[in-house]
C-alpha positions in Angstrom: -3.5 34.9 183.9 -0.7 32.9 185.4 2.1 30.1 184.4 4.8 28.7 185.9 8.4 28.7 183.3 10.9 26.5 184.0 14.5 28.3 184.4 17.3 27.3 182.0 19.7 24.2 183.2 17.6 24.4 186.4 14.9 22.6 187.6 13.4 25.9 189.2 9.6 27.1 188.6 9.4 30.9 187.9 6.0 32.6 188.0 4.9 34.1 183.9 2.1 36.5 183.8 1.6 36.5 180.0 -1.2 39.2 180.5 1.6 41.7 181.5 3.3 40.8 178.9 0.7 41.7 176.5 -0.5 44.7 178.1 3.3 45.9 177.8 3.3 45.2 174.0 -0.2 47.0 173.3 1.3 50.2 174.9 4.3 50.0 172.7 1.6 49.6 169.6 -0.2 52.5 170.8 2.8 54.5 171.0 3.9 53.7 167.6 0.4 54.6 165.9 0.0 58.0 168.1 4.1 58.5 166.5 2.9 57.8 163.0 -0.5 59.9 163.1 2.1 63.1 164.3 4.7 62.9 161.6 2.4 61.4 158.9 -1.0 62.4 159.2 -2.0 62.1 155.8 -0.9 58.3 155.1 -1.7 56.8 158.7 -5.1 56.1 157.4 -5.8 53.6 154.6 -7.4 55.3 151.5 -10.9 54.6 150.6 -10.0 54.2 147.2 -7.0 54.2 144.6 -5.7 57.9 143.8 -7.0 57.8 140.1 -10.7 57.0 141.3 -11.3 59.8 143.7 -13.8 61.8 143.6 -11.5 64.8 142.3 -10.4 62.7 139.6 -14.1 61.5 138.9 -15.4 65.2 138.4 -12.9 65.9 136.4 -12.0 63.2 134.1 -15.0 60.6 134.0 -16.1 60.0 131.1 -19.7 60.5 132.4 -18.9 64.3 132.2 -18.1 64.4 128.6 -21.4 62.0 127.1 -23.6 64.4 129.9 -22.3 67.2 128.2 -23.8 65.2 124.9 -27.3 65.1 127.2 -27.6 69.2 127.7 -26.6 69.7 123.8 -28.8 67.3 123.1 -26.6 65.4 120.4 -28.6 62.5 119.9 -25.9 61.2 117.1 -22.8 61.1 119.5 -24.8 59.8 122.4 -26.5 56.6 120.5 -22.8 55.9 119.5 -22.2 54.9 123.1 -25.5 53.5 124.5 -27.3 52.7 121.3 -30.7 54.8 122.3 -31.4 58.4 121.9 -31.6 61.0 124.5 -35.4 61.5 125.0 -35.7 57.6 125.3 -32.3 57.3 128.0 -34.4 60.2 129.8 -37.8 58.2 130.0 -36.0 55.4 131.2 -34.2 57.4 133.8 -37.1 58.7 134.9 -38.5 55.4 135.5 -35.9 54.2 137.7 -34.7 57.2 139.2 -36.0 56.4 143.0 -34.8 52.6 143.0 -31.1 53.9 141.6 -30.9 56.8 144.0 -28.2 55.6 146.8 -27.1 57.7 150.1 -23.6 57.3 151.3 -21.3 59.4 153.5 -19.2 60.0 150.6 -20.7 61.7 147.2 -23.0 58.8 145.6 -22.8 57.6 141.9 -25.8 59.7 140.6 -28.8 57.5 139.2 -27.8 58.4 135.5 -24.2 57.7 135.9 -25.4 54.0 136.9 -27.8 53.4 134.2 -25.3 54.9 131.4 -22.3 52.5 132.4 -24.7 49.6 132.9 -26.6 50.4 129.1 -22.9 50.8 127.5 -22.0 47.5 129.2 -24.9 45.7 127.8 -24.7 47.2 124.2 -20.8 46.9 123.5 -20.0 44.2 126.0 -17.3 46.7 127.3 -14.2 45.0 129.1 -15.3 45.9 132.8 -11.3 47.0 133.3 -12.0 49.5 130.5 -15.1 51.0 132.1 -13.4 51.0 135.5 -11.2 53.6 133.9 -13.6 55.5 131.4 -15.5 56.1 134.7 -12.9 56.3 137.4 -14.4 53.4 139.1 -13.2 51.0 141.7 -13.6 47.1 139.8 -15.9 46.1 142.8 -18.2 49.2 142.6 -18.5 49.0 138.9 -19.7 44.6 139.1 -22.0 45.9 142.0 -23.6 49.1 139.8 -24.3 46.7 136.9 -25.5 43.9 138.8 -28.1 46.6 140.9 -29.2 48.4 137.7 -30.0 45.0 135.5 -32.2 43.7 138.6 -33.6 47.0 139.1 -34.6 46.9 135.5 -36.0 43.4 135.4 -38.1 44.4 138.1 -39.5 47.8 137.8 -40.0 47.5 133.8 -41.5 44.1 134.3 -44.9 45.3 132.1 -41.7 44.8 129.1 -41.0 41.8 130.1 -44.4 39.6 129.7 -44.2 36.1 131.2 -48.3 35.5 129.9 -50.0 37.4 128.3 -53.7 38.1 128.8 -56.8 37.4 126.8 -56.8 40.4 124.9 -53.2 40.4 124.1 -53.6 37.1 122.5 -56.2 37.8 120.5 -54.8 41.4 119.2 -51.2 38.7 118.0 -53.5 36.4 116.0 -55.2 39.4 114.2 -51.8 41.1 113.2 -50.4 37.4 113.0 -53.3 36.8 110.2 -52.3 40.1 108.8 -48.8 39.6 108.4 -48.4 35.9 107.3 -51.7 34.4 106.5 -51.8 31.6 109.1 -55.5 31.7 110.7 -55.5 31.4 114.4 -51.9 31.7 114.3 -50.6 33.1 118.0 -46.9 33.1 117.2 -43.9 31.1 116.9 -42.5 30.0 119.9 -38.5 29.0 120.6 -35.4 29.2 123.1 -32.2 30.1 123.0 -29.6 29.7 125.4 -26.3 30.9 126.8 -23.1 29.6 127.9 -21.7 30.1 131.0 -17.8 30.6 131.5 -17.6 27.1 133.8 -18.6 24.1 131.7 -19.7 22.3 134.1 -22.7 24.7 135.0 -26.1 24.5 133.4 -26.6 26.7 130.5 -29.1 30.0 131.1 -32.4 29.5 128.8 -34.2 32.7 127.1 -37.8 30.9 125.8 -40.5 33.0 124.4 -42.4 33.9 121.2 -42.8 37.6 119.8 -45.4 39.9 118.4 -45.4 41.5 114.5 -43.0 44.0 115.7 -40.5 42.0 116.6 -40.8 42.8 120.5 -40.4 39.4 122.5 -43.4 38.2 124.6 -44.2 35.3 126.8 -40.7 35.6 127.8 -38.9 33.5 130.8 -35.3 32.8 132.0 -33.7 30.4 134.0 -31.3 27.6 133.9 -32.1 24.5 131.6 -32.7 22.5 134.6 -35.3 24.9 136.0 -37.0 26.6 133.4 -39.3 23.7 132.8 -40.7 23.7 136.4 -41.6 27.4 136.5 -45.3 28.8 136.1 -45.0 29.6 132.3 -46.1 29.4 129.1 -44.1 26.1 128.2 -45.3 24.3 130.9 -48.9 25.6 130.4 -48.5 24.3 126.9 -47.4 21.0 127.7 -50.2 20.6 130.3 -53.0 21.7 128.3 -53.2 25.1 130.5 -53.4 28.2 128.5 -56.5 29.5 129.0 -56.3 32.7 127.4 -55.9 31.7 124.2 -58.7 32.2 121.8 -61.3 30.1 120.7 -61.0 27.4 118.1 -61.9 28.9 114.4 -63.8 27.6 112.0 -62.4 27.3 108.6 -64.0 27.8 105.2 -65.0 24.1 104.7 -68.0 24.0 107.4 -69.3 20.9 105.9 -66.6 18.9 107.3 -67.1 20.2 110.8 -63.5 20.4 111.8 -62.5 23.6 114.1 -59.2 24.8 114.5 -57.9 25.7 117.5 -55.4 28.8 118.1 -51.8 27.3 117.5 -48.0 28.3 118.7 -45.8 27.5 115.9 -42.6 25.4 117.3 -39.8 23.9 116.7 -39.3 20.2 115.1 -38.3 18.8 118.2 -41.0 20.1 120.3 -44.1 17.7 121.0 -47.0 18.5 118.4 -49.9 19.2 121.4 -53.4 20.9 120.9 -52.2 24.2 120.5 -48.4 23.9 119.2 -48.0 23.6 115.2 -44.7 22.5 113.6 -43.5 21.6 110.2 -43.8 18.0 108.6 -40.5 16.0 109.1 -38.4 14.8 105.9 -37.5 15.7 102.5 -39.0 13.7 99.9 -42.7 15.8 100.8 -45.6 16.2 99.0 -46.4 19.6 97.7 -48.9 20.3 99.6 -47.0 19.3 102.9 -43.9 21.1 101.4 -46.1 24.5 101.2 -46.9 24.1 104.6 -43.8 24.2 105.9 -42.8 27.4 103.8 -45.8 29.0 105.6 -45.1 28.0 109.0 -41.2 29.1 108.1 -42.3 32.6 107.4 -43.9 33.1 110.8 -41.1 31.2 112.6 -38.6 33.8 110.9 -40.2 36.6 112.5 -38.8 35.0 116.1 -35.7 34.1 115.0 -35.0 38.0 113.7 -36.2 38.9 117.0 -33.6 37.1 118.6 -31.2 38.1 116.2 -31.7 41.7 116.5 -31.7 41.2 120.4 -28.5 39.7 120.3 -27.2 42.1 117.3 -28.0 45.2 119.7 -27.2 43.9 122.9 -23.6 42.4 122.5 -23.0 41.4 125.9 -25.4 38.3 125.2 -22.9 37.1 122.6 -20.3 36.1 124.8 -20.0 33.9 128.1 -21.3 34.7 131.4 -18.7 35.1 133.7 -20.8 36.1 136.6 -23.1 34.0 139.1 -26.1 32.7 137.3 -29.0 34.9 139.1 -26.7 38.2 138.2 -26.7 36.4 134.7 -30.4 36.0 134.3 -30.8 39.7 135.3 -28.6 40.6 132.7 -30.6 39.0 130.0 -33.9 39.9 131.7 -32.6 43.6 131.6 -31.7 43.2 127.8 -35.0 41.9 126.9 -36.6 45.0 128.4 -34.4 47.4 126.9 -35.3 45.9 123.5 -38.9 46.3 123.9 -38.7 49.6 125.1 -36.3 50.8 122.6 -38.8 49.8 119.5 -42.0 51.3 121.6 -39.9 54.6 122.2 -37.1 55.1 119.8 -37.5 54.9 115.9 -34.0 55.0 115.3 -33.4 51.6 117.1 -35.0 49.7 114.7 -34.7 49.5 110.8 -35.9 46.8 108.4 -32.1 46.1 107.2 -31.8 44.7 110.5 -34.0 41.5 109.9 -34.8 39.4 107.0 -36.8 41.5 104.0 -37.7 42.2 100.4 -36.0 45.5 98.4 -38.7 48.0 97.8 -37.5 48.4 94.3 -36.4 45.1 93.1 -38.7 43.0 95.6 -35.2 40.9 96.3 -34.8 39.1 99.1 -32.6 40.3 101.6 -31.4 38.4 104.7 -31.3 41.0 107.6 -27.6 42.3 108.9 -27.5 40.6 112.0 -26.9 37.3 109.7 -23.9 38.6 108.8 -22.5 38.2 112.3 -24.5 35.9 114.6 -25.8 32.7 114.5 -28.7 32.0 116.6 -27.8 29.3 119.7 -31.1 27.3 119.7 -31.7 25.5 122.8 -32.1 21.4 123.2 -34.6 22.0 126.2 -37.4 20.2 123.9 -35.4 16.8 123.3 -36.9 15.1 126.2 -40.3 16.2 125.7 -40.4 15.0 121.9 -42.5 11.9 122.4 -45.2 13.7 123.8 -47.2 14.5 121.1 -50.8 13.6 120.9 -53.4 12.7 118.1 -55.5 16.3 118.6 -52.2 18.1 117.5 -51.9 15.7 114.3 -55.5 16.1 113.2 -55.3 20.1 113.6 -51.5 20.1 111.7 -53.8 18.1 108.9 -56.7 20.5 108.4 -54.6 23.6 108.7 -52.5 21.7 106.0 -55.3 21.6 103.4 -56.8 24.3 104.0 -53.6 26.5 103.2 -53.2 24.7 100.0 -56.7 25.1 99.0 -56.1 28.3 99.7 -53.0 28.7 97.4 -54.7 26.6 94.5 
């Protein structure tokens, strides 16, 4: 490409070839690069990682190697200090996820057991990422990617421990368990939601809603942003639309002369609408004796869910602080914590002990609060406030029927 430039202090135009000048500069650049390759061969290429995060440093000084030695020695006591799980449970978890966590790369990839270990330590103790980075000799971007991918893998591959909707058999079994634990007939659990705050105040909070069984495992769980949770196909929406087809059939109470049938129900907060399949306490302070007794019986059931949420937050401390990641990643983290909580209760006897939850002392029969209540206050969600005025007459009739039955039974 040719252009004409005016010679200084004259009116003469001289042809100027820009492409020719570019080629001259490019040749100089190539000569300089070749010179650097010859003189300084070790510094002529950009390093893949920082020196302290090299493969040699990782093999020699990574915390993973020390923890892996505990696994070889079967030292459950020390291993639980890092992960809250015993070695057998961790190995079982690894077998289920290993294929999905296995990576392929030109360099030596991070092994699946290391990926899972990093993620569990982060979730259990909310360990600062810079500290994890130095302990495992990994770059920050690599560490974030490992935690994000592993949480997503847990949420997808172990969805059986993350029950969105229970089936018919599950509800019948849960109704029998609640009858034995609380004495409430035809009750299929308590239902409530807690929320987690993100670092940006303008972003909607993330809501975890669900119920629990009598073993303090969370069921009927759904996780999402507060403005999206009501639009999903979950138990919350089905209760509002009276579309829970898998609940137990209506139950005839002792007084058959009235002909009243008690429908299956979930116990909900006082802000939730009183519908066909919900049961909430009577409002107010100056209540009659039968209503006070009714509220106390319902509270016994709702405390099961509060204790389930409390143990979840107590064991997986990442849920106690604000999320600094994207909403999708935060949802995967919450789901992973719920799954690990349910999985550990099934497979690890050391994970749960009665002092964690509200209980009565076996010797003195004195009521004692759970350990989690000393440090945690449940961040209850206000998602139900927009639906409070949607109560129906059938819900009020069911509540009065159950109240009369429980009061007569107590007399």
